[in-house]
C-alpha positions in Angstrom: 6.9 -36.4 -8.9 6.4 -32.7 -8.1 9.8 -32.0 -9.7 8.9 -33.6 -13.0 5.5 -31.9 -13.0 7.0 -28.5 -12.4 9.5 -29.0 -15.3 6.6 -30.0 -17.6 4.6 -27.0 -16.6 7.4 -24.6 -17.4 8.8 -26.2 -20.5 5.8 -27.7 -22.3 4.5 -24.6 -23.9 7.8 -24.1 -25.7 7.6 -27.3 -27.6 6.5 -28.1 -31.1 4.0 -30.9 -31.6 6.2 -34.0 -31.7 5.8 -35.8 -35.0 6.9 -39.3 -35.9 8.3 -40.3 -39.3 5.8 -41.1 -42.0 4.3 -44.5 -41.4 3.1 -47.2 -43.7 1.1 -50.1 -42.5 3.7 -52.5 -43.8 6.2 -51.3 -41.3 4.7 -53.0 -38.3 4.4 -56.8 -37.9 1.1 -56.6 -36.0 -0.5 -53.6 -37.8 -3.7 -54.5 -39.6 -4.7 -51.9 -42.2 -7.5 -49.7 -40.8 -10.5 -49.0 -43.0 -10.2 -45.2 -42.6 -6.8 -45.4 -44.2 -8.4 -46.2 -47.6 -10.9 -43.2 -47.5 -10.4 -40.2 -49.7 -9.0 -37.5 -47.3 -9.2 -34.7 -49.9 -11.4 -31.7 -49.1 -13.0 -31.9 -52.5 -14.2 -35.5 -52.1 -18.0 -36.0 -52.1 -18.9 -36.9 -49.5 -15.9 -35.8 -47.5 -14.5 -36.4 -44.1 -15.1 -32.9 -42.9 -18.9 -32.8 -43.5 -19.4 -36.6 -43.1 -17.1 -37.8 -40.3 -16.7 -41.5 -39.8 -17.7 -43.3 -36.6 -15.4 -42.8 -33.7 -14.5 -46.5 -33.7 -12.9 -46.1 -37.2 -10.8 -43.3 -35.8 -9.6 -45.4 -32.9 -8.8 -48.3 -35.2 -6.7 -46.0 -37.4 -4.8 -44.6 -34.4 -4.3 -48.1 -33.1 -3.0 -49.3 -36.4 -0.5 -46.5 -36.7 0.8 -47.1 -33.2 1.2 -50.8 -34.0 3.0 -49.9 -37.2 5.4 -47.6 -35.4 6.1 -49.4 -32.1 4.4 -52.8 -32.3 2.3 -51.8 -29.3 -1.0 -50.0 -28.7 -3.6 -49.8 -26.0 -6.0 -47.7 -28.0 -9.5 -49.1 -27.7 -8.6 -51.6 -25.0 -10.8 -51.9 -22.0 -8.4 -50.2 -19.6 -6.4 -48.4 -22.3 -6.8 -45.1 -24.2 -9.7 -43.8 -26.2 -10.7 -40.9 -28.5 -12.5 -38.2 -26.5 -13.3 -36.1 -29.5 -12.2 -35.7 -33.1 -12.6 -33.6 -36.2 -11.2 -33.2 -39.7 -9.7 -29.9 -40.8 -7.4 -28.7 -43.6 -4.6 -27.8 -41.2 -1.9 -27.9 -43.9 -3.9 -25.7 -46.2 -3.2 -28.1 -49.1 -6.6 -29.5 -49.8 -6.2 -32.6 -47.6 -7.8 -33.1 -44.3 -5.9 -33.7 -41.1 -7.4 -35.8 -38.4 -7.3 -34.1 -35.0 -8.1 -36.3 -32.0 -8.3 -35.7 -28.3 -6.9 -38.8 -26.4 -8.0 -39.9 -23.0 -7.3 -42.7 -20.6 -10.2 -44.9 -19.5 -11.6 -44.1 -16.0 -9.3 -41.2 -15.5 -9.8 -37.4 -15.6 -7.7 -37.0 -18.7 -8.4 -36.1 -22.3 -5.3 -34.1 -22.3 -3.5 -35.5 -25.3 -3.9 -34.1 -28.8 -3.0 -36.3 -31.8 -2.8 -35.0 -35.4 -2.7 -37.5 -38.3 -2.0 -36.4 -41.8 -2.4 -38.6 -44.9 0.4 -37.9 -47.4 1.6 -39.5 -50.6 4.3 -41.3 -48.6 1.9 -42.7 -45.9 0.7 -41.3 -42.6 2.4 -38.8 -40.4 1.4 -38.6 -36.7 2.0 -35.7 -34.3 1.2 -35.4 -30.7 1.3 -33.1 -27.7 -0.2 -32.9 -24.3 -2.0 -30.1 -22.5 -4.2 -29.5 -19.5 -6.7 -32.1 -18.4 -9.7 -31.8 -20.7 -7.7 -30.2 -23.6 -8.8 -33.0 -25.9 -12.4 -33.1 -24.9 -13.6 -30.8 -27.8 -10.8 -30.5 -30.3 -13.1 -28.9 -32.9 -13.5 -25.9 -30.7 -9.7 -25.5 -30.5 -9.2 -25.1 -34.2 -9.5 -21.4 -35.3 -8.7 -19.2 -38.3 -7.3 -16.4 -36.1 -6.3 -14.2 -39.1 -9.3 -14.9 -41.2 -7.0 -15.9 -44.0 -8.0 -19.5 -44.6 -5.1 -20.8 -42.5 -6.1 -22.8 -39.4 -4.4 -22.7 -36.0 -4.7 -25.0 -33.1 -5.2 -23.5 -29.6 -3.8 -25.7 -26.8 -4.1 -24.9 -23.1 -1.2 -25.4 -20.6 -1.1 -24.9 -16.9 0.8 -22.0 -15.4 0.1 -23.3 -12.0 -2.8 -23.9 -9.6 -4.2 -23.4 -6.2 -5.6 -26.7 -5.1 -9.4 -26.6 -4.6 -9.5 -23.0 -5.7 -8.3 -22.3 -9.2 -6.0 -23.1 -12.1 -4.0 -20.5 -14.1 -3.7 -21.4 -17.8 -1.8 -20.3 -20.8 -3.1 -20.8 -24.4 -0.4 -21.7 -26.9 -1.1 -21.4 -30.6 0.2 -24.0 -33.1 0.1 -24.0 -36.9 1.6 -26.0 -39.8 4.8 -24.3 -40.9 6.0 -26.7 -43.6 8.1 -29.0 -41.4 5.8 -29.5 -38.5 3.1 -28.1 -36.2 5.1 -25.3 -34.6 4.3 -23.0 -31.7 3.5 -19.7 -33.5 2.1 -17.8 -30.5 4.4 -14.8 -31.1 2.6 -14.2 -34.5 -0.7 -13.6 -32.8 -0.1 -10.8 -30.3 -3.6 -9.4 -30.9 -5.1 -12.7 -29.6 -3.2 -12.2 -26.3 -4.0 -8.5 -26.1 -7.7 -9.4 -26.3 -7.4 -12.1 -23.7 -5.6 -9.7 -21.4 -8.2 -7.0 -21.8 -10.9 -9.6 -21.0 -9.2 -10.8 -17.9 -8.7 -7.3 -16.7 -12.4 -6.6 -17.1 -13.4 -9.8 -15.4 -11.2 -9.5 -12.2 -13.0 -6.4 -10.7 -16.4 -8.1 -11.2 -15.6 -11.3 -9.4 -18.0 -12.4 -6.7 -18.9 -15.5 -4.7 -21.1 -16.9 -7.5 -19.5 -17.7 -10.9 -20.2 -14.9 -13.5 -21.2 -15.5 -17.1 -17.6 -16.4 -18.1 -17.6 -19.0 -15.3 -15.3 -17.3 -12.9 -15.8 -16.6 -9.2 -13.8 -14.8 -6.5 -11.8 -18.0 -5.9 -10.3 -17.6 -9.4 -8.8 -14.2 -8.7 -5.3 -15.3 -7.9 -5.1 -17.5 -11.0 -6.6 -14.8 -13.3 -4.1 -12.3 -12.0 -1.3 -14.8 -12.7 -2.5 -15.3 -16.2 -2.8 -11.6 -16.8 0.8 -11.1 -15.6 2.1 -13.9 -17.8 0.5 -12.3 -20.9 1.8 -8.9 -19.9 5.3 -10.3 -19.8 4.8 -12.1 -23.1 3.7 -8.9 -24.8 6.8 -7.1 -23.5 4.8 -4.6 -21.5 6.6 -5.4 -18.2 9.3 -7.9 -17.6 8.5 -8.4 -13.9 4.7 -8.2 -14.1 3.2 -10.3 -11.3 6.2 -9.9 -9.0 4.2 -8.3 -6.2 1.7 -11.1 -6.3 4.3 -13.8 -6.3 6.1 -12.2 -3.3 2.8 -11.8 -1.4 1.9 -15.4 -1.9 5.3 -16.7 -0.9 4.9 -14.8 2.4 1.5 -16.3 3.1 0.8 -18.7 6.0 -1.0 -21.0 3.5 1.3 -23.7 2.2 -0.5 -24.0 -1.1 -0.3 -20.2 -1.7 3.4 -20.2 -0.9 4.0 -23.0 -3.4 2.0 -21.3 -6.1 3.9 -18.1 -5.4 7.2 -19.9 -5.8 6.1 -21.3 -9.2 5.2 -17.8 -10.3 8.6 -16.5 -9.2 10.2 -19.1 -11.4 8.1 -18.1 -14.4 9.0 -14.4 -14.0 12.7 -15.3 -14.2 14.4 -12.0 -13.4 17.6 -11.6 -11.3 15.5 -10.4 -8.4 13.3 -13.6 -8.5 16.4 -15.7 -8.5 17.6 -14.1 -5.3 14.2 -14.8 -3.8 14.3 -18.4 -4.9 17.7 -18.9 -3.4 16.2 -17.9 0.0 13.2 -20.1 -0.5 15.4 -23.2 -1.0 15.8 -23.2 2.8 12.0 -22.8 3.4 10.8 -25.2 6.1 8.0 -26.4 3.8 9.3 -29.2 1.6 7.1 -28.3 -1.4 8.2 -24.6 -1.4 11.9 -25.6 -1.0 11.7 -28.3 -3.7 10.0 -25.9 -6.2 12.6 -23.2 -5.5 15.6 -25.6 -5.8 14.2 -27.1 -9.0 13.5 -23.7 -10.5 17.0 -22.6 -10.0 18.3 -25.4 -12.2 16.2 -24.4 -15.2 17.9 -22.0 -17.7 16.2 -18.7 -17.9 15.7 -19.0 -21.7 13.5 -22.0 -21.1 11.2 -20.6 -18.5 7.5 -20.6 -19.2 6.6 -17.0 -18.7 7.2 -15.1 -20.7 7.3 -17.9 -23.2 10.1 -17.6 -25.8 8.4 -18.9 -28.8 10.9 -17.7 -31.4 
């Protein structure tokens, strides 16, 4: 289980949002036509879906119908199945047609980590999906931004760099946009976004105290904020081995969780020096550290999470 989680954490930010083929309701034997499918999805409609969104139940019915059309199976809306945590309509393709963006959760679980995008086209519906950190789908409207102020919208999706249990989580924000053939990770086109985030994190770290500050961070978040700052520094090309000292210090800790976190950070840095350190950690007496190190050595360097190779 830990092995698969580690691979997901390292590789997930490199993926495009996975899209299915365009779907028609006739393609599934058990796919009743959803009411929302017959609505006018254009931005010029009056009223339109952006200013007058439908009830959440209609959104769940549409997603269920599309899942049934594609696979013949859906648990959307079931008592112990999935549900829509939040949703919004936005012109993501910049073509005068709304896209439905929905956060998907699992009933009675701390989830809301899935993001589904549904586009209505002349050929039917196209559905795309991706997963992020727990809670990524809890407020999808807040994750849609016009970063360049040019009328083109981007989707910001948070992924985990790693975590220290009961203390903090280090996250990475990936940026997606419609590029003609899909929703592609375009993070490398928004370096200013990451520079601003790096500046903010650097300002926050020296001010951390026992009580959360106005940004919501406390002293317990320091290791994770430093890991995030190092990941951004590597991504921006400022330093290829940023965070190495932190990772080494953590792997030498007597705290098992710190050593595991440090091992994950070594994998993300991905330099020849970190590989040598991982080769030593394969023989670590702690199973978690040894397993992370062994697994990290099997991942090609070009696929490592930090710095993400979004090109």
